[in-house]
PDB file with SEQRES, HELIX, SHEET and CRYST1 records, atoms N, CA, C and O in Angstrom:
SEQRES   1 A   68  UNK UNK UNK UNK UNK UNK UNK UNK UNK UNK UNK UNK UNK          
SEQRES   2 A   68  UNK UNK UNK UNK UNK UNK UNK UNK UNK UNK UNK UNK UNK          
SEQRES   3 A   68  UNK UNK UNK UNK UNK UNK UNK UNK UNK UNK UNK UNK UNK          
SEQRES   4 A   68  UNK UNK UNK UNK UNK UNK UNK UNK UNK UNK UNK UNK UNK          
SEQRES   5 A   68  UNK UNK UNK UNK UNK UNK UNK UNK UNK UNK UNK UNK UNK          
SEQRES   6 A   68  UNK UNK UNK                                                  
HELIX    1 AA1 UNK A   14  UNK A   16  5                                   3    
HELIX    2 AA2 UNK A   20  UNK A   30  1                                  11    
HELIX    3 AA3 UNK A   43  UNK A   46  1                                   4    
HELIX    4 AA4 UNK A   50  UNK A   50  1                                   1    
HELIX    5 AA5 UNK A   51  UNK A   55  3                                   5    
HELIX    6 AA6 UNK A   56  UNK A   66  1                                  11    
SHEET    1 AA1 2 UNK A   9  UNK A  13  0                                        
SHEET    2 AA1 2 UNK A  32  UNK A  36  1                                        
CRYST1    1.000    1.000    1.000  90.00  90.00  90.00 P 1           1          
ATOM      1  N   UNK A   1     112.908   6.943  80.465  1.00  0.00           N  
ATOM      2  CA  UNK A   1     111.489   6.825  80.126  1.00  0.00           C  
ATOM      3  C   UNK A   1     110.964   8.106  79.490  1.00  0.00           C  
ATOM      4  O   UNK A   1     110.103   8.045  78.613  1.00  0.00           O  
ATOM      5  N   UNK A   2     111.453   9.232  79.902  1.00  0.00           N  
ATOM      6  CA  UNK A   2     110.886  10.495  79.429  1.00  0.00           C  
ATOM      7  C   UNK A   2     111.118  10.714  77.937  1.00  0.00           C  
ATOM      8  O   UNK A   2     110.410  11.509  77.318  1.00  0.00           O  
ATOM      9  N   UNK A   3     112.098  10.026  77.345  1.00  0.00           N  
ATOM     10  CA  UNK A   3     112.357  10.131  75.917  1.00  0.00           C  
ATOM     11  C   UNK A   3     111.690   9.084  75.084  1.00  0.00           C  
ATOM     12  O   UNK A   3     111.733   9.174  73.858  1.00  0.00           O  
ATOM     13  N   UNK A   4     111.075   8.093  75.680  1.00  0.00           N  
ATOM     14  CA  UNK A   4     110.361   7.044  74.940  1.00  0.00           C  
ATOM     15  C   UNK A   4     109.062   7.629  74.416  1.00  0.00           C  
ATOM     16  O   UNK A   4     108.311   8.257  75.162  1.00  0.00           O  
ATOM     17  N   UNK A   5     108.802   7.425  73.151  1.00  0.00           N  
ATOM     18  CA  UNK A   5     107.637   8.040  72.532  1.00  0.00           C  
ATOM     19  C   UNK A   5     106.556   7.032  72.152  1.00  0.00           C  
ATOM     20  O   UNK A   5     105.739   7.278  71.264  1.00  0.00           O  
ATOM     21  N   UNK A   6     106.570   5.890  72.845  1.00  0.00           N  
ATOM     22  CA  UNK A   6     105.504   4.898  72.657  1.00  0.00           C  
ATOM     23  C   UNK A   6     104.855   4.628  73.986  1.00  0.00           C  
ATOM     24  O   UNK A   6     105.486   4.863  75.017  1.00  0.00           O  
ATOM     25  N   UNK A   7     103.624   4.144  74.026  1.00  0.00           N  
ATOM     26  CA  UNK A   7     103.005   3.839  75.269  1.00  0.00           C  
ATOM     27  C   UNK A   7     103.751   2.764  76.054  1.00  0.00           C  
ATOM     28  O   UNK A   7     104.268   1.810  75.473  1.00  0.00           O  
ATOM     29  N   UNK A   8     103.804   2.918  77.358  1.00  0.00           N  
ATOM     30  CA  UNK A   8     104.483   1.949  78.226  1.00  0.00           C  
ATOM     31  C   UNK A   8     103.498   1.483  79.259  1.00  0.00           C  
ATOM     32  O   UNK A   8     102.793   2.289  79.867  1.00  0.00           O  
ATOM     33  N   UNK A   9     103.444   0.185  79.462  1.00  0.00           N  
ATOM     34  CA  UNK A   9     102.650  -0.426  80.539  1.00  0.00           C  
ATOM     35  C   UNK A   9     103.633  -1.118  81.443  1.00  0.00           C  
ATOM     36  O   UNK A   9     104.385  -1.987  81.001  1.00  0.00           O  
ATOM     37  N   UNK A  10     103.638  -0.733  82.739  1.00  0.00           N  
ATOM     38  CA  UNK A  10     104.495  -1.391  83.706  1.00  0.00           C  
ATOM     39  C   UNK A  10     103.655  -2.412  84.472  1.00  0.00           C  
ATOM     40  O   UNK A  10     102.574  -2.097  84.969  1.00  0.00           O  
ATOM     41  N   UNK A  11     104.170  -3.638  84.559  1.00  0.00           N  
ATOM     42  CA  UNK A  11     103.547  -4.699  85.289  1.00  0.00           C  
ATOM     43  C   UNK A  11     104.468  -4.997  86.464  1.00  0.00           C  
ATOM     44  O   UNK A  11     105.588  -5.469  86.269  1.00  0.00           O  
ATOM     45  N   UNK A  12     104.002  -4.724  87.696  1.00  0.00           N  
ATOM     46  CA  UNK A  12     104.889  -4.838  88.873  1.00  0.00           C  
ATOM     47  C   UNK A  12     104.348  -5.859  89.856  1.00  0.00           C  
ATOM     48  O   UNK A  12     103.199  -5.790  90.293  1.00  0.00           O  
ATOM     49  N   UNK A  13     105.204  -6.799  90.188  1.00  0.00           N  
ATOM     50  CA  UNK A  13     104.864  -7.806  91.193  1.00  0.00           C  
ATOM     51  C   UNK A  13     105.171  -7.236  92.559  1.00  0.00           C  
ATOM     52  O   UNK A  13     106.293  -6.798  92.812  1.00  0.00           O  
ATOM     53  N   UNK A  14     104.179  -7.237  93.450  1.00  0.00           N  
ATOM     54  CA  UNK A  14     104.305  -6.651  94.769  1.00  0.00           C  
ATOM     55  C   UNK A  14     105.515  -7.197  95.536  1.00  0.00           C  
ATOM     56  O   UNK A  14     106.245  -6.447  96.183  1.00  0.00           O  
ATOM     57  N   UNK A  15     105.712  -8.527  95.448  1.00  0.00           N  
ATOM     58  CA  UNK A  15     106.737  -9.172  96.244  1.00  0.00           C  
ATOM     59  C   UNK A  15     108.106  -9.214  95.558  1.00  0.00           C  
ATOM     60  O   UNK A  15     109.015  -9.901  96.023  1.00  0.00           O  
ATOM     61  N   UNK A  16     108.249  -8.489  94.469  1.00  0.00           N  
ATOM     62  CA  UNK A  16     109.510  -8.512  93.706  1.00  0.00           C  
ATOM     63  C   UNK A  16     110.543  -7.608  94.393  1.00  0.00           C  
ATOM     64  O   UNK A  16     111.725  -7.687  94.059  1.00  0.00           O  
ATOM     65  N   UNK A  17     110.143  -6.766  95.324  1.00  0.00           N  
ATOM     66  CA  UNK A  17     111.101  -5.953  96.047  1.00  0.00           C  
ATOM     67  C   UNK A  17     111.119  -4.449  95.751  1.00  0.00           C  
ATOM     68  O   UNK A  17     111.963  -3.731  96.287  1.00  0.00           O  
ATOM     69  N   UNK A  18     110.223  -3.970  94.924  1.00  0.00           N  
ATOM     70  CA  UNK A  18     110.177  -2.552  94.655  1.00  0.00           C  
ATOM     71  C   UNK A  18     109.572  -1.809  95.862  1.00  0.00           C  
ATOM     72  O   UNK A  18     108.588  -2.253  96.453  1.00  0.00           O  
ATOM     73  N   UNK A  19     110.174  -0.696  96.200  1.00  0.00           N  
ATOM     74  CA  UNK A  19     109.660   0.117  97.292  1.00  0.00           C  
ATOM     75  C   UNK A  19     108.546   1.054  96.761  1.00  0.00           C  
ATOM     76  O   UNK A  19     108.433   1.282  95.556  1.00  0.00           O  
ATOM     77  N   UNK A  20     107.750   1.573  97.670  1.00  0.00           N  
ATOM     78  CA  UNK A  20     106.611   2.444  97.290  1.00  0.00           C  
ATOM     79  C   UNK A  20     107.101   3.598  96.442  1.00  0.00           C  
ATOM     80  O   UNK A  20     106.462   3.960  95.454  1.00  0.00           O  
ATOM     81  N   UNK A  21     108.231   4.179  96.816  1.00  0.00           N  
ATOM     82  CA  UNK A  21     108.772   5.334  96.064  1.00  0.00           C  
ATOM     83  C   UNK A  21     109.142   4.907  94.636  1.00  0.00           C  
ATOM     84  O   UNK A  21     108.967   5.699  93.711  1.00  0.00           O  
ATOM     85  N   UNK A  22     109.645   3.692  94.427  1.00  0.00           N  
ATOM     86  CA  UNK A  22     109.982   3.235  93.112  1.00  0.00           C  
ATOM     87  C   UNK A  22     108.718   3.092  92.268  1.00  0.00           C  
ATOM     88  O   UNK A  22     108.689   3.469  91.096  1.00  0.00           O  
ATOM     89  N   UNK A  23     107.663   2.533  92.897  1.00  0.00           N  
ATOM     90  CA  UNK A  23     106.419   2.338  92.183  1.00  0.00           C  
ATOM     91  C   UNK A  23     105.811   3.687  91.823  1.00  0.00           C  
ATOM     92  O   UNK A  23     105.268   3.840  90.729  1.00  0.00           O  
ATOM     93  N   UNK A  24     105.890   4.653  92.705  1.00  0.00           N  
ATOM     94  CA  UNK A  24     105.395   6.008  92.410  1.00  0.00           C  
ATOM     95  C   UNK A  24     106.145   6.629  91.214  1.00  0.00           C  
ATOM     96  O   UNK A  24     105.546   7.285  90.363  1.00  0.00           O  
ATOM     97  N   UNK A  25     107.457   6.406  91.174  1.00  0.00           N  
ATOM     98  CA  UNK A  25     108.241   6.935  90.059  1.00  0.00           C  
ATOM     99  C   UNK A  25     107.823   6.284  88.761  1.00  0.00           C  
ATOM    100  O   UNK A  25     107.673   6.973  87.752  1.00  0.00           O  
ATOM    101  N   UNK A  26     107.630   4.969  88.755  1.00  0.00           N  
ATOM    102  CA  UNK A  26     107.206   4.251  87.568  1.00  0.00           C  
ATOM    103  C   UNK A  26     105.841   4.778  87.096  1.00  0.00           C  
ATOM    104  O   UNK A  26     105.618   4.974  85.901  1.00  0.00           O  
ATOM    105  N   UNK A  27     104.943   5.000  88.052  1.00  0.00           N  
ATOM    106  CA  UNK A  27     103.613   5.543  87.700  1.00  0.00           C  
ATOM    107  C   UNK A  27     103.721   6.897  87.006  1.00  0.00           C  
ATOM    108  O   UNK A  27     103.052   7.157  86.006  1.00  0.00           O  
ATOM    109  N   UNK A  28     104.595   7.769  87.571  1.00  0.00           N  
ATOM    110  CA  UNK A  28     104.728   9.107  86.977  1.00  0.00           C  
ATOM    111  C   UNK A  28     105.366   9.041  85.601  1.00  0.00           C  
ATOM    112  O   UNK A  28     105.038   9.844  84.727  1.00  0.00           O  
ATOM    113  N   UNK A  29     106.264   8.104  85.399  1.00  0.00           N  
ATOM    114  CA  UNK A  29     106.990   8.045  84.122  1.00  0.00           C  
ATOM    115  C   UNK A  29     106.219   7.326  83.038  1.00  0.00           C  
ATOM    116  O   UNK A  29     106.378   7.675  81.869  1.00  0.00           O  
ATOM    117  N   UNK A  30     105.385   6.333  83.359  1.00  0.00           N  
ATOM    118  CA  UNK A  30     104.689   5.543  82.372  1.00  0.00           C  
ATOM    119  C   UNK A  30     103.221   5.880  82.259  1.00  0.00           C  
ATOM    120  O   UNK A  30     102.644   5.819  81.173  1.00  0.00           O  
ATOM    121  N   UNK A  31     102.622   6.233  83.364  1.00  0.00           N  
ATOM    122  CA  UNK A  31     101.196   6.507  83.366  1.00  0.00           C  
ATOM    123  C   UNK A  31     100.301   5.291  83.534  1.00  0.00           C  
ATOM    124  O   UNK A  31      99.244   5.381  84.158  1.00  0.00           O  
ATOM    125  N   UNK A  32     100.705   4.177  82.994  1.00  0.00           N  
ATOM    126  CA  UNK A  32      99.909   2.968  83.056  1.00  0.00           C  
ATOM    127  C   UNK A  32     100.663   1.890  83.809  1.00  0.00           C  
ATOM    128  O   UNK A  32     101.733   1.453  83.386  1.00  0.00           O  
ATOM    129  N   UNK A  33     100.085   1.456  84.950  1.00  0.00           N  
ATOM    130  CA  UNK A  33     100.770   0.493  85.826  1.00  0.00           C  
ATOM    131  C   UNK A  33      99.721  -0.527  86.299  1.00  0.00           C  
ATOM    132  O   UNK A  33      98.604  -0.173  86.676  1.00  0.00           O  
ATOM    133  N   UNK A  34     100.123  -1.801  86.263  1.00  0.00           N  
ATOM    134  CA  UNK A  34      99.386  -2.857  86.890  1.00  0.00           C  
ATOM    135  C   UNK A  34     100.217  -3.349  88.044  1.00  0.00           C  
ATOM    136  O   UNK A  34     101.337  -3.822  87.851  1.00  0.00           O  
ATOM    137  N   UNK A  35      99.668  -3.239  89.278  1.00  0.00           N  
ATOM    138  CA  UNK A  35     100.408  -3.756  90.427  1.00  0.00           C  
ATOM    139  C   UNK A  35      99.722  -5.065  90.824  1.00  0.00           C  
ATOM    140  O   UNK A  35      98.513  -5.113  91.047  1.00  0.00           O  
ATOM    141  N   UNK A  36     100.519  -6.106  90.903  1.00  0.00           N  
ATOM    142  CA  UNK A  36     100.020  -7.448  91.199  1.00  0.00           C  
ATOM    143  C   UNK A  36     100.244  -7.746  92.677  1.00  0.00           C  
ATOM    144  O   UNK A  36     101.308  -8.233  93.059  1.00  0.00           O  
ATOM    145  N   UNK A  37      99.238  -7.455  93.516  1.00  0.00           N  
ATOM    146  CA  UNK A  37      99.358  -7.693  94.948  1.00  0.00           C  
ATOM    147  C   UNK A  37      99.503  -9.178  95.226  1.00  0.00           C  
ATOM    148  O   UNK A  37      98.750  -9.998  94.701  1.00  0.00           O  
ATOM    149  N   UNK A  38     100.485  -9.514  96.064  1.00  0.00           N  
ATOM    150  CA  UNK A  38     100.720 -10.915  96.447  1.00  0.00           C  
ATOM    151  C   UNK A  38     101.496 -11.741  95.437  1.00  0.00           C  
ATOM    152  O   UNK A  38     101.759 -12.923  95.661  1.00  0.00           O  
ATOM    153  N   UNK A  39     101.869 -11.107  94.306  1.00  0.00           N  
ATOM    154  CA  UNK A  39     102.608 -11.830  93.265  1.00  0.00           C  
ATOM    155  C   UNK A  39     104.132 -11.675  93.516  1.00  0.00           C  
ATOM    156  O   UNK A  39     104.630 -10.617  93.899  1.00  0.00           O  
ATOM    157  N   UNK A  40     104.823 -12.790  93.276  1.00  0.00           N  
ATOM    158  CA  UNK A  40     106.290 -12.753  93.220  1.00  0.00           C  
ATOM    159  C   UNK A  40     106.709 -12.612  91.794  1.00  0.00           C  
ATOM    160  O   UNK A  40     105.876 -12.408  90.912  1.00  0.00           O  
ATOM    161  N   UNK A  41     108.027 -12.720  91.548  1.00  0.00           N  
ATOM    162  CA  UNK A  41     108.583 -12.485  90.222  1.00  0.00           C  
ATOM    163  C   UNK A  41     107.987 -13.446  89.160  1.00  0.00           C  
ATOM    164  O   UNK A  41     107.437 -12.973  88.166  1.00  0.00           O  
ATOM    165  N   UNK A  42     108.079 -14.723  89.338  1.00  0.00           N  
ATOM    166  CA  UNK A  42     107.602 -15.688  88.310  1.00  0.00           C  
ATOM    167  C   UNK A  42     106.095 -15.896  88.325  1.00  0.00           C  
ATOM    168  O   UNK A  42     105.539 -16.534  87.431  1.00  0.00           O  
ATOM    169  N   UNK A  43     105.433 -15.350  89.352  1.00  0.00           N  
ATOM    170  CA  UNK A  43     103.969 -15.486  89.390  1.00  0.00           C  
ATOM    171  C   UNK A  43     103.302 -14.796  88.202  1.00  0.00           C  
ATOM    172  O   UNK A  43     102.202 -15.173  87.799  1.00  0.00           O  
ATOM    173  N   UNK A  44     103.962 -13.796  87.648  1.00  0.00           N  
ATOM    174  CA  UNK A  44     103.410 -13.133  86.480  1.00  0.00           C  
ATOM    175  C   UNK A  44     103.134 -14.136  85.356  1.00  0.00           C  
ATOM    176  O   UNK A  44     102.200 -13.986  84.569  1.00  0.00           O  
ATOM    177  N   UNK A  45     103.986 -15.163  85.316  1.00  0.00           N  
ATOM    178  CA  UNK A  45     103.861 -16.180  84.247  1.00  0.00           C  
ATOM    179  C   UNK A  45     103.174 -17.461  84.718  1.00  0.00           C  
ATOM    180  O   UNK A  45     102.448 -18.114  83.968  1.00  0.00           O  
ATOM    181  N   UNK A  46     103.426 -17.797  85.977  1.00  0.00           N  
ATOM    182  CA  UNK A  46     103.059 -19.150  86.459  1.00  0.00           C  
ATOM    183  C   UNK A  46     101.881 -19.183  87.483  1.00  0.00           C  
ATOM    184  O   UNK A  46     101.414 -20.265  87.838  1.00  0.00           O  
ATOM    185  N   UNK A  47     101.421 -18.044  87.940  1.00  0.00           N  
ATOM    186  CA  UNK A  47     100.368 -18.037  88.913  1.00  0.00           C  
ATOM    187  C   UNK A  47      99.070 -18.569  88.274  1.00  0.00           C  
ATOM    188  O   UNK A  47      98.791 -18.250  87.118  1.00  0.00           O  
ATOM    189  N   UNK A  48      98.281 -19.364  88.994  1.00  0.00           N  
ATOM    190  CA  UNK A  48      97.036 -19.860  88.404  1.00  0.00           C  
ATOM    191  C   UNK A  48      96.044 -18.719  88.018  1.00  0.00           C  
ATOM    192  O   UNK A  48      95.136 -18.929  87.213  1.00  0.00           O  
ATOM    193  N   UNK A  49      96.232 -17.544  88.593  1.00  0.00           N  
ATOM    194  CA  UNK A  49      95.316 -16.432  88.260  1.00  0.00           C  
ATOM    195  C   UNK A  49      95.916 -15.465  87.252  1.00  0.00           C  
ATOM    196  O   UNK A  49      95.370 -14.381  87.045  1.00  0.00           O  
ATOM    197  N   UNK A  50      97.033 -15.833  86.617  1.00  0.00           N  
ATOM    198  CA  UNK A  50      97.704 -14.847  85.747  1.00  0.00           C  
ATOM    199  C   UNK A  50      96.852 -14.471  84.514  1.00  0.00           C  
ATOM    200  O   UNK A  50      97.029 -13.372  83.987  1.00  0.00           O  
ATOM    201  N   UNK A  51      95.956 -15.321  84.043  1.00  0.00           N  
ATOM    202  CA  UNK A  51      95.132 -14.970  82.931  1.00  0.00           C  
ATOM    203  C   UNK A  51      94.231 -13.781  83.321  1.00  0.00           C  
ATOM    204  O   UNK A  51      94.138 -12.790  82.598  1.00  0.00           O  
ATOM    205  N   UNK A  52      93.570 -13.913  84.492  1.00  0.00           N  
ATOM    206  CA  UNK A  52      92.666 -12.823  84.965  1.00  0.00           C  
ATOM    207  C   UNK A  52      93.463 -11.595  85.415  1.00  0.00           C  
ATOM    208  O   UNK A  52      93.050 -10.466  85.150  1.00  0.00           O  
ATOM    209  N   UNK A  53      94.602 -11.800  86.093  1.00  0.00           N  
ATOM    210  CA  UNK A  53      95.304 -10.706  86.695  1.00  0.00           C  
ATOM    211  C   UNK A  53      96.350 -10.006  85.775  1.00  0.00           C  
ATOM    212  O   UNK A  53      96.684  -8.836  85.960  1.00  0.00           O  
ATOM    213  N   UNK A  54      96.837 -10.767  84.797  1.00  0.00           N  
ATOM    214  CA  UNK A  54      97.921 -10.260  83.965  1.00  0.00           C  
ATOM    215  C   UNK A  54      97.481 -10.214  82.454  1.00  0.00           C  
ATOM    216  O   UNK A  54      97.399  -9.152  81.837  1.00  0.00           O  
ATOM    217  N   UNK A  55      97.214 -11.408  81.921  1.00  0.00           N  
ATOM    218  CA  UNK A  55      96.945 -11.494  80.468  1.00  0.00           C  
ATOM    219  C   UNK A  55      95.793 -10.627  80.007  1.00  0.00           C  
ATOM    220  O   UNK A  55      95.921  -9.882  79.035  1.00  0.00           O  
ATOM    221  N   UNK A  56      94.669 -10.719  80.697  1.00  0.00           N  
ATOM    222  CA  UNK A  56      93.502  -9.946  80.274  1.00  0.00           C  
ATOM    223  C   UNK A  56      93.697  -8.462  80.380  1.00  0.00           C  
ATOM    224  O   UNK A  56      93.379  -7.732  79.440  1.00  0.00           O  
ATOM    225  N   UNK A  57      94.229  -7.971  81.537  1.00  0.00           N  
ATOM    226  CA  UNK A  57      94.504  -6.520  81.623  1.00  0.00           C  
ATOM    227  C   UNK A  57      95.490  -5.997  80.590  1.00  0.00           C  
ATOM    228  O   UNK A  57      95.321  -4.892  80.075  1.00  0.00           O  
ATOM    229  N   UNK A  58      96.559  -6.811  80.270  1.00  0.00           N  
ATOM    230  CA  UNK A  58      97.517  -6.384  79.286  1.00  0.00           C  
ATOM    231  C   UNK A  58      96.833  -6.358  77.899  1.00  0.00           C  
ATOM    232  O   UNK A  58      97.032  -5.423  77.124  1.00  0.00           O  
ATOM    233  N   UNK A  59      96.047  -7.370  77.606  1.00  0.00           N  
ATOM    234  CA  UNK A  59      95.336  -7.396  76.340  1.00  0.00           C  
ATOM    235  C   UNK A  59      94.391  -6.213  76.205  1.00  0.00           C  
ATOM    236  O   UNK A  59      94.334  -5.588  75.146  1.00  0.00           O  
ATOM    237  N   UNK A  60      93.657  -5.899  77.248  1.00  0.00           N  
ATOM    238  CA  UNK A  60      92.758  -4.749  77.225  1.00  0.00           C  
ATOM    239  C   UNK A  60      93.510  -3.470  77.022  1.00  0.00           C  
ATOM    240  O   UNK A  60      93.053  -2.605  76.274  1.00  0.00           O  
ATOM    241  N   UNK A  61      94.686  -3.310  77.680  1.00  0.00           N  
ATOM    242  CA  UNK A  61      95.544  -2.149  77.562  1.00  0.00           C  
ATOM    243  C   UNK A  61      96.011  -2.032  76.069  1.00  0.00           C  
ATOM    244  O   UNK A  61      95.948  -0.956  75.476  1.00  0.00           O  
ATOM    245  N   UNK A  62      96.458  -3.125  75.512  1.00  0.00           N  
ATOM    246  CA  UNK A  62      96.927  -3.110  74.135  1.00  0.00           C  
ATOM    247  C   UNK A  62      95.834  -2.681  73.178  1.00  0.00           C  
ATOM    248  O   UNK A  62      96.099  -1.916  72.250  1.00  0.00           O  
ATOM    249  N   UNK A  63      94.627  -3.147  73.375  1.00  0.00           N  
ATOM    250  CA  UNK A  63      93.508  -2.708  72.518  1.00  0.00           C  
ATOM    251  C   UNK A  63      93.211  -1.238  72.720  1.00  0.00           C  
ATOM    252  O   UNK A  63      92.916  -0.522  71.764  1.00  0.00           O  
ATOM    253  N   UNK A  64      93.288  -0.784  73.963  1.00  0.00           N  
ATOM    254  CA  UNK A  64      93.000   0.629  74.253  1.00  0.00           C  
ATOM    255  C   UNK A  64      94.018   1.562  73.620  1.00  0.00           C  
ATOM    256  O   UNK A  64      93.639   2.540  72.975  1.00  0.00           O  
ATOM    257  N   UNK A  65      95.300   1.278  73.793  1.00  0.00           N  
ATOM    258  CA  UNK A  65      96.333   2.193  73.266  1.00  0.00           C  
ATOM    259  C   UNK A  65      96.533   1.963  71.762  1.00  0.00           C  
ATOM    260  O   UNK A  65      97.040   2.844  71.069  1.00  0.00           O  
ATOM    261  N   UNK A  66      96.148   0.810  71.259  1.00  0.00           N  
ATOM    262  CA  UNK A  66      96.282   0.537  69.838  1.00  0.00           C  
ATOM    263  C   UNK A  66      95.074   1.049  69.079  1.00  0.00           C  
ATOM    264  O   UNK A  66      95.094   1.058  67.848  1.00  0.00           O  
ATOM    265  N   UNK A  67      94.046   1.466  69.749  1.00  0.00           N  
ATOM    266  CA  UNK A  67      92.862   2.012  69.110  1.00  0.00           C  
ATOM    267  C   UNK A  67      91.963   0.989  68.469  1.00  0.00           C  
ATOM    268  O   UNK A  67      91.184   1.319  67.575  1.00  0.00           O  
ATOM    269  N   UNK A  68      92.058  -0.265  68.917  1.00  0.00           N  
ATOM    270  CA  UNK A  68      91.184  -1.276  68.329  1.00  0.00           C  
ATOM    271  C   UNK A  68      90.104  -1.720  69.233  1.00  0.00           C  
ATOM    272  O   UNK A  68      89.297  -2.571  68.859  1.00  0.00           O  
TER     273      UNK A  68                                                      
END                                                                             
């Protein structure tokens, strides 16, 4: 990650199995993290709330880092 020269957004499902130390490392390496509390792996795509919890925040992030 330290050699990647483009913005990175990490979207982490709480129930996917990452430990707190792993999440802290991702935060330090990417800077931008969305943690989805109560979400499992496929909930990112199939959860009834994914528009509010995933799609909109990702869209907002893309506009912010893209300068639009």
